[in-house]
VMD Tcl script that draws the C-alpha trace (Angstrom):
set ca {
  {100.11 89.54 129.51}
  {99.60 85.79 128.99}
  {102.77 83.69 128.59}
  {101.50 82.43 125.21}
  {101.44 85.91 123.72}
  {104.02 88.22 122.35}
  {103.30 91.90 122.23}
  {103.84 93.57 118.90}
  {103.94 97.31 119.11}
  {105.72 99.38 116.51}
  {106.59 103.00 115.95}
  {104.12 103.20 113.07}
  {101.05 102.34 115.17}
  {99.70 105.87 114.84}
  {100.16 105.77 111.07}
  {98.20 102.51 110.76}
  {95.57 103.17 113.45}
  {92.99 104.46 110.99}
  {93.61 101.46 108.74}
  {93.25 99.03 111.66}
  {89.98 100.66 112.67}
  {88.77 100.55 109.06}
  {89.66 96.84 108.72}
  {87.95 95.96 112.00}
  {84.86 97.91 110.91}
  {84.63 95.91 107.68}
  {82.46 92.79 108.05}
  {84.18 90.84 105.26}
  {87.61 91.50 106.77}
  {86.41 90.30 110.16}
  {84.98 87.18 108.50}
  {88.34 86.52 106.84}
  {90.11 86.85 110.21}
  {87.55 84.50 111.77}
  {88.01 81.88 109.04}
  {91.78 82.08 109.26}
  {91.66 81.60 113.02}
  {90.34 78.10 112.46}
  {92.47 76.94 109.52}
  {94.92 77.91 106.79}
  {93.23 78.95 103.58}
  {94.08 80.23 100.11}
  {92.55 83.30 98.48}
  {90.41 81.01 96.32}
  {89.10 79.14 99.37}
  {88.34 82.38 101.22}
  {86.52 83.69 98.15}
  {84.40 80.57 97.87}
  {83.59 80.26 101.59}
  {82.57 83.92 101.93}
  {80.93 84.14 98.51}
  {83.03 87.16 97.50}
  {85.09 87.75 94.37}
  {88.70 86.59 94.31}
  {89.87 90.16 93.73}
  {88.02 91.34 96.86}
  {89.40 88.41 98.88}
  {92.90 89.21 97.58}
  {92.72 92.94 98.40}
  {91.38 92.36 101.90}
  {93.85 89.55 102.62}
  {96.76 91.64 101.37}
  {95.74 94.53 103.66}
  {95.35 92.19 106.65}
  {98.82 90.81 105.95}
  {100.33 94.32 105.62}
  {98.87 95.20 109.02}
  {100.34 91.99 110.50}
  {96.94 90.60 111.49}
  {97.30 87.51 109.31}
  {100.38 85.79 108.01}
  {101.31 83.84 104.89}
  {102.17 80.38 106.19}
  {103.23 78.57 103.04}
  {103.34 78.75 99.27}
  {102.49 75.66 97.23}
  {103.25 75.26 93.54}
  {100.16 73.98 91.70}
  {100.19 71.48 88.82}
  {99.69 74.47 86.50}
  {102.96 75.95 87.77}
  {101.31 78.74 89.76}
  {102.17 79.61 93.34}
  {99.25 79.34 95.76}
  {99.66 81.08 99.12}
  {98.06 79.92 102.36}
  {97.19 82.34 105.15}
  {96.49 82.01 108.86}
  {95.42 84.44 111.57}
  {98.26 84.94 114.00}
  {96.78 87.76 116.06}
  {95.44 86.85 119.48}
  {94.12 90.30 120.37}
  {93.89 93.79 118.89}
  {93.52 96.65 121.33}
  {92.44 100.00 119.89}
  {92.77 103.04 122.13}
  {91.56 106.62 121.71}
  {93.20 108.97 124.18}
  {93.56 112.75 124.11}
  {92.62 112.94 120.45}
  {95.05 110.22 119.35}
  {94.11 106.80 118.05}
  {96.53 103.95 118.67}
  {96.49 100.16 118.66}
  {98.41 97.20 119.96}
  {98.57 93.75 118.39}
  {99.19 90.67 120.47}
  {100.38 87.66 118.49}
  {100.53 84.03 119.49}
  {104.13 83.22 120.37}
  {106.13 81.20 117.89}
  {106.95 78.60 120.58}
  {103.22 77.88 120.97}
  {102.86 77.42 117.22}
  {105.77 74.98 117.16}
  {104.32 73.02 120.10}
  {100.95 72.73 118.33}
  {102.64 71.62 115.12}
  {104.68 69.01 116.97}
  {101.50 67.78 118.68}
  {99.81 67.45 115.27}
  {102.67 65.30 113.95}
  {102.69 63.06 117.03}
  {98.98 62.19 116.70}
}
mol new
graphics top color blue
foreach p $ca { graphics top sphere $p radius 0.5 }
foreach p [lrange $ca 0 end-1] q [lrange $ca 1 end] { graphics top cylinder $p $q radius 0.2 }
display resetview
C-alpha cells in the first residue's frame, strides 16, 4: 500500500457492503464524490452544481459521510445564524470484493499527515 494511504477496514464491512455497492452504483453519489475530490463544498453548492434538490444532496451526502467516504471538514456560522457544513472526499480508493458468496469492501483514506502537508503548503504560497 502507498505510504500516503491509511487502510480503513472495520468489523462492520459486511454489514455496509450492500450500501457501499448501492452508493457506488448511484450516478449522483459518484458525482458528489467526484466534486468533493476537487474542493470542499456545502450541500447548497453540491445541489446547485449537480442540478439536484437540496434534500437529495443532503440525503446522499449524509449517507456518504456515514459510510466514511466523505468527511465534514468545517462548519461555518452564516450571517443568518445557521450552521453551514463543508464536505470533502477523503477516500483514495474503495475496493469491493465478492468471494465465496460474501461481499466485502475496503476503504483506503488519504493519511492525515498528507492533508496537513498540503494545508501547510497552501498557507506558505
